[in-house]
Jmol script that loads the backbone (N, CA, C; Angstrom):
load data "model"
ATOM      1  N   MET A   1       0.821  -1.195   0.000  1.00  0.00           N
ATOM      2  CA  MET A   1       0.000   0.000   0.000  1.00  0.00           C
ATOM      3  C   MET A   1       0.869   1.265   0.000  1.00  0.00           C
ATOM      4  N   LEU A   2       1.901   1.279   0.812  1.00  0.00           N
ATOM      5  CA  LEU A   2       2.770   2.454   0.871  1.00  0.00           C
ATOM      6  C   LEU A   2       4.006   2.335  -0.013  1.00  0.00           C
ATOM      7  N   LYS A   3       4.218   1.171  -0.583  1.00  0.00           N
ATOM      8  CA  LYS A   3       5.443   0.950  -1.348  1.00  0.00           C
ATOM      9  C   LYS A   3       5.607   1.957  -2.482  1.00  0.00           C
ATOM     10  N   ALA A   4       4.581   2.142  -3.281  1.00  0.00           N
ATOM     11  CA  ALA A   4       4.696   3.046  -4.430  1.00  0.00           C
ATOM     12  C   ALA A   4       4.997   4.486  -4.016  1.00  0.00           C
ATOM     13  N   PRO A   5       4.270   5.069  -3.046  1.00  0.00           N
ATOM     14  CA  PRO A   5       4.586   6.451  -2.664  1.00  0.00           C
ATOM     15  C   PRO A   5       5.966   6.596  -2.022  1.00  0.00           C
ATOM     16  N   VAL A   6       6.371   5.602  -1.233  1.00  0.00           N
ATOM     17  CA  VAL A   6       7.696   5.666  -0.598  1.00  0.00           C
ATOM     18  C   VAL A   6       8.781   5.546  -1.656  1.00  0.00           C
ATOM     19  N   ASP A   7       8.619   4.612  -2.597  1.00  0.00           N
ATOM     20  CA  ASP A   7       9.586   4.480  -3.693  1.00  0.00           C
ATOM     21  C   ASP A   7       9.667   5.774  -4.503  1.00  0.00           C
ATOM     22  N   ALA A   8       8.527   6.369  -4.788  1.00  0.00           N
ATOM     23  CA  ALA A   8       8.500   7.622  -5.557  1.00  0.00           C
ATOM     24  C   ALA A   8       9.216   8.738  -4.798  1.00  0.00           C
ATOM     25  N   PHE A   9       9.032   8.773  -3.493  1.00  0.00           N
ATOM     26  CA  PHE A   9       9.700   9.781  -2.665  1.00  0.00           C
ATOM     27  C   PHE A   9      11.212   9.668  -2.818  1.00  0.00           C
ATOM     28  N   PHE A  10      11.743   8.452  -2.661  1.00  0.00           N
ATOM     29  CA  PHE A  10      13.188   8.275  -2.716  1.00  0.00           C
ATOM     30  C   PHE A  10      13.737   8.398  -4.134  1.00  0.00           C
ATOM     31  N   ASP A  11      12.921   8.120  -5.125  1.00  0.00           N
ATOM     32  CA  ASP A  11      13.354   8.295  -6.511  1.00  0.00           C
ATOM     33  C   ASP A  11      13.370   9.764  -6.921  1.00  0.00           C
ATOM     34  N   GLY A  12      12.449  10.550  -6.398  1.00  0.00           N
ATOM     35  CA  GLY A  12      12.285  11.915  -6.873  1.00  0.00           C
ATOM     36  C   GLY A  12      12.709  13.022  -5.930  1.00  0.00           C
ATOM     37  N   VAL A  13      13.126  12.679  -4.709  1.00  0.00           N
ATOM     38  CA  VAL A  13      13.414  13.711  -3.715  1.00  0.00           C
ATOM     39  C   VAL A  13      14.815  13.518  -3.138  1.00  0.00           C
ATOM     40  N   MET A  14      15.595  14.587  -3.133  1.00  0.00           N
ATOM     41  CA  MET A  14      16.899  14.568  -2.475  1.00  0.00           C
ATOM     42  C   MET A  14      16.673  14.998  -1.034  1.00  0.00           C
ATOM     43  N   VAL A  15      16.735  14.040  -0.105  1.00  0.00           N
ATOM     44  CA  VAL A  15      16.444  14.335   1.302  1.00  0.00           C
ATOM     45  C   VAL A  15      17.460  15.319   1.864  1.00  0.00           C
ATOM     46  N   ASN A  16      18.728  15.100   1.606  1.00  0.00           N
ATOM     47  CA  ASN A  16      19.772  15.980   2.133  1.00  0.00           C
ATOM     48  C   ASN A  16      20.000  17.164   1.202  1.00  0.00           C
ATOM     49  N   ALA A  17      18.949  17.925   0.986  1.00  0.00           N
ATOM     50  CA  ALA A  17      19.016  19.105   0.130  1.00  0.00           C
ATOM     51  C   ALA A  17      19.930  20.159   0.757  1.00  0.00           C
ATOM     52  N   GLU A  18      20.484  21.008  -0.077  1.00  0.00           N
ATOM     53  CA  GLU A  18      21.357  22.073   0.418  1.00  0.00           C
ATOM     54  C   GLU A  18      20.593  23.078   1.271  1.00  0.00           C
ATOM     55  N   ASP A  19      19.351  23.360   0.912  1.00  0.00           N
ATOM     56  CA  ASP A  19      18.520  24.296   1.676  1.00  0.00           C
ATOM     57  C   ASP A  19      18.195  23.667   3.032  1.00  0.00           C
ATOM     58  N   GLU A  20      18.652  24.310   4.109  1.00  0.00           N
ATOM     59  CA  GLU A  20      18.516  23.737   5.451  1.00  0.00           C
ATOM     60  C   GLU A  20      17.062  23.518   5.862  1.00  0.00           C
ATOM     61  N   ALA A  21      16.186  24.465   5.581  1.00  0.00           N
ATOM     62  CA  ALA A  21      14.775  24.332   5.958  1.00  0.00           C
ATOM     63  C   ALA A  21      14.123  23.170   5.203  1.00  0.00           C
ATOM     64  N   LEU A  22      14.437  23.055   3.931  1.00  0.00           N
ATOM     65  CA  LEU A  22      13.908  21.970   3.119  1.00  0.00           C
ATOM     66  C   LEU A  22      14.415  20.630   3.630  1.00  0.00           C
ATOM     67  N   ARG A  23      15.694  20.551   3.953  1.00  0.00           N
ATOM     68  CA  ARG A  23      16.290  19.326   4.491  1.00  0.00           C
ATOM     69  C   ARG A  23      15.619  18.941   5.809  1.00  0.00           C
ATOM     70  N   ARG A  24      15.410  19.914   6.701  1.00  0.00           N
ATOM     71  CA  ARG A  24      14.759  19.624   7.988  1.00  0.00           C
ATOM     72  C   ARG A  24      13.342  19.102   7.780  1.00  0.00           C
ATOM     73  N   ASN A  25      12.603  19.721   6.855  1.00  0.00           N
ATOM     74  CA  ASN A  25      11.239  19.265   6.577  1.00  0.00           C
ATOM     75  C   ASN A  25      11.224  17.838   6.052  1.00  0.00           C
ATOM     76  N   ARG A  26      12.135  17.536   5.151  1.00  0.00           N
ATOM     77  CA  ARG A  26      12.186  16.190   4.577  1.00  0.00           C
ATOM     78  C   ARG A  26      12.602  15.149   5.609  1.00  0.00           C
ATOM     79  N   LEU A  27      13.548  15.502   6.464  1.00  0.00           N
ATOM     80  CA  LEU A  27      13.951  14.584   7.525  1.00  0.00           C
ATOM     81  C   LEU A  27      12.815  14.377   8.528  1.00  0.00           C
ATOM     82  N   ALA A  28      12.057  15.424   8.804  1.00  0.00           N
ATOM     83  CA  ALA A  28      10.901  15.298   9.702  1.00  0.00           C
ATOM     84  C   ALA A  28       9.846  14.378   9.083  1.00  0.00           C
ATOM     85  N   LEU A  29       9.663  14.499   7.782  1.00  0.00           N
ATOM     86  CA  LEU A  29       8.728  13.624   7.090  1.00  0.00           C
ATOM     87  C   LEU A  29       9.171  12.166   7.195  1.00  0.00           C
ATOM     88  N   LEU A  30      10.454  11.912   7.009  1.00  0.00           N
ATOM     89  CA  LEU A  30      10.969  10.552   7.149  1.00  0.00           C
ATOM     90  C   LEU A  30      10.790  10.025   8.574  1.00  0.00           C
ATOM     91  N   LYS A  31      10.977  10.902   9.550  1.00  0.00           N
ATOM     92  CA  LYS A  31      10.788  10.494  10.957  1.00  0.00           C
ATOM     93  C   LYS A  31       9.339  10.095  11.203  1.00  0.00           C
ATOM     94  N   GLN A  32       8.397  10.852  10.649  1.00  0.00           N
ATOM     95  CA  GLN A  32       6.978  10.514  10.794  1.00  0.00           C
ATOM     96  C   GLN A  32       6.667   9.195  10.099  1.00  0.00           C
ATOM     97  N   LEU A  33       7.223   8.992   8.926  1.00  0.00           N
ATOM     98  CA  LEU A  33       7.011   7.748   8.192  1.00  0.00           C
ATOM     99  C   LEU A  33       7.565   6.566   8.987  1.00  0.00           C
ATOM    100  N   HIS A  34       8.745   6.736   9.539  1.00  0.00           N
ATOM    101  CA  HIS A  34       9.363   5.690  10.349  1.00  0.00           C
ATOM    102  C   HIS A  34       8.483   5.338  11.541  1.00  0.00           C
ATOM    103  N   GLY A  35       7.987   6.356  12.233  1.00  0.00           N
ATOM    104  CA  GLY A  35       7.117   6.123  13.384  1.00  0.00           C
ATOM    105  C   GLY A  35       5.835   5.410  13.004  1.00  0.00           C
ATOM    106  N   ALA A  36       5.239   5.819  11.897  1.00  0.00           N
ATOM    107  CA  ALA A  36       3.991   5.188  11.444  1.00  0.00           C
ATOM    108  C   ALA A  36       4.227   3.728  11.060  1.00  0.00           C
ATOM    109  N   MET A  37       5.320   3.456  10.379  1.00  0.00           N
ATOM    110  CA  MET A  37       5.593   2.089   9.948  1.00  0.00           C
ATOM    111  C   MET A  37       5.939   1.194  11.128  1.00  0.00           C
ATOM    112  N   ASN A  38       6.602   1.748  12.141  1.00  0.00           N
ATOM    113  CA  ASN A  38       6.943   0.948  13.312  1.00  0.00           C
ATOM    114  C   ASN A  38       5.728   0.628  14.174  1.00  0.00           C
ATOM    115  N   GLN A  39       4.611   1.302  13.958  1.00  0.00           N
ATOM    116  CA  GLN A  39       3.380   0.941  14.656  1.00  0.00           C
ATOM    117  C   GLN A  39       2.799  -0.341  14.074  1.00  0.00           C
ATOM    118  N   VAL A  40       3.161  -0.631  12.840  1.00  0.00           N
ATOM    119  CA  VAL A  40       2.647  -1.810  12.147  1.00  0.00           C
ATOM    120  C   VAL A  40       3.611  -2.987  12.277  1.00  0.00           C
ATOM    121  N   ALA A  41       4.915  -2.711  12.201  1.00  0.00           N
ATOM    122  CA  ALA A  41       5.915  -3.776  12.238  1.00  0.00           C
ATOM    123  C   ALA A  41       7.231  -3.227  12.780  1.00  0.00           C
ATOM    124  N   ASP A  42       8.026  -4.112  13.370  1.00  0.00           N
ATOM    125  CA  ASP A  42       9.343  -3.732  13.866  1.00  0.00           C
ATOM    126  C   ASP A  42      10.318  -3.808  12.700  1.00  0.00           C
ATOM    127  N   LEU A  43      10.577  -2.655  12.062  1.00  0.00           N
ATOM    128  CA  LEU A  43      11.407  -2.618  10.862  1.00  0.00           C
ATOM    129  C   LEU A  43      12.866  -2.965  11.151  1.00  0.00           C
ATOM    130  N   SER A  44      13.294  -2.818  12.386  1.00  0.00           N
ATOM    131  CA  SER A  44      14.680  -3.136  12.711  1.00  0.00           C
ATOM    132  C   SER A  44      14.972  -4.617  12.504  1.00  0.00           C
ATOM    133  N   ARG A  45      13.944  -5.440  12.551  1.00  0.00           N
ATOM    134  CA  ARG A  45      14.129  -6.879  12.354  1.00  0.00           C
ATOM    135  C   ARG A  45      14.381  -7.232  10.891  1.00  0.00           C
ATOM    136  N   LEU A  46      14.086  -6.333   9.971  1.00  0.00           N
ATOM    137  CA  LEU A  46      14.331  -6.595   8.563  1.00  0.00           C
ATOM    138  C   LEU A  46      15.813  -6.610   8.229  1.00  0.00           C
ATOM    139  N   ALA A  47      16.606  -5.869   8.975  1.00  0.00           N
ATOM    140  CA  ALA A  47      18.035  -5.781   8.714  1.00  0.00           C
ATOM    141  C   ALA A  47      18.775  -7.045   9.153  1.00  0.00           C
ATOM    142  N   ALA A  48      18.177  -7.806  10.029  1.00  0.00           N
ATOM    143  CA  ALA A  48      18.838  -9.010  10.586  1.00  0.00           C
ATOM    144  C   ALA A  48      18.799 -10.174   9.616  1.00  0.00           C
TER     145      ALA A  48
END
end "model"
wireframe off; spacefill off
backbone 0.3
color backbone group
Protein backbone atom coordinates (compact mmCIF):
# COMPACT_ATOMS: atom_id res chain seq x y z
CA MET A 1 0.00 0.00 0.00
CA LEU A 2 2.77 2.45 0.87
CA LYS A 3 5.44 0.95 -1.35
CA ALA A 4 4.70 3.05 -4.43
CA PRO A 5 4.59 6.45 -2.66
CA VAL A 6 7.70 5.67 -0.60
CA ASP A 7 9.59 4.48 -3.69
CA ALA A 8 8.50 7.62 -5.56
CA PHE A 9 9.70 9.78 -2.66
CA PHE A 10 13.19 8.28 -2.72
CA ASP A 11 13.35 8.30 -6.51
CA GLY A 12 12.28 11.91 -6.87
CA VAL A 13 13.41 13.71 -3.71
CA MET A 14 16.90 14.57 -2.47
CA VAL A 15 16.44 14.34 1.30
CA ASN A 16 19.77 15.98 2.13
CA ALA A 17 19.02 19.10 0.13
CA GLU A 18 21.36 22.07 0.42
CA ASP A 19 18.52 24.30 1.68
CA GLU A 20 18.52 23.74 5.45
CA ALA A 21 14.78 24.33 5.96
CA LEU A 22 13.91 21.97 3.12
CA ARG A 23 16.29 19.33 4.49
CA ARG A 24 14.76 19.62 7.99
CA ASN A 25 11.24 19.27 6.58
CA ARG A 26 12.19 16.19 4.58
CA LEU A 27 13.95 14.58 7.53
CA ALA A 28 10.90 15.30 9.70
CA LEU A 29 8.73 13.62 7.09
CA LEU A 30 10.97 10.55 7.15
CA LYS A 31 10.79 10.49 10.96
CA GLN A 32 6.98 10.51 10.79
CA LEU A 33 7.01 7.75 8.19
CA HIS A 34 9.36 5.69 10.35
CA GLY A 35 7.12 6.12 13.38
CA ALA A 36 3.99 5.19 11.44
CA MET A 37 5.59 2.09 9.95
CA ASN A 38 6.94 0.95 13.31
CA GLN A 39 3.38 0.94 14.66
CA VAL A 40 2.65 -1.81 12.15
CA ALA A 41 5.92 -3.78 12.24
CA ASP A 42 9.34 -3.73 13.87
CA LEU A 43 11.41 -2.62 10.86
CA SER A 44 14.68 -3.14 12.71
CA ARG A 45 14.13 -6.88 12.35
CA LEU A 46 14.33 -6.59 8.56
CA ALA A 47 18.03 -5.78 8.71
CA ALA A 48 18.84 -9.01 10.59
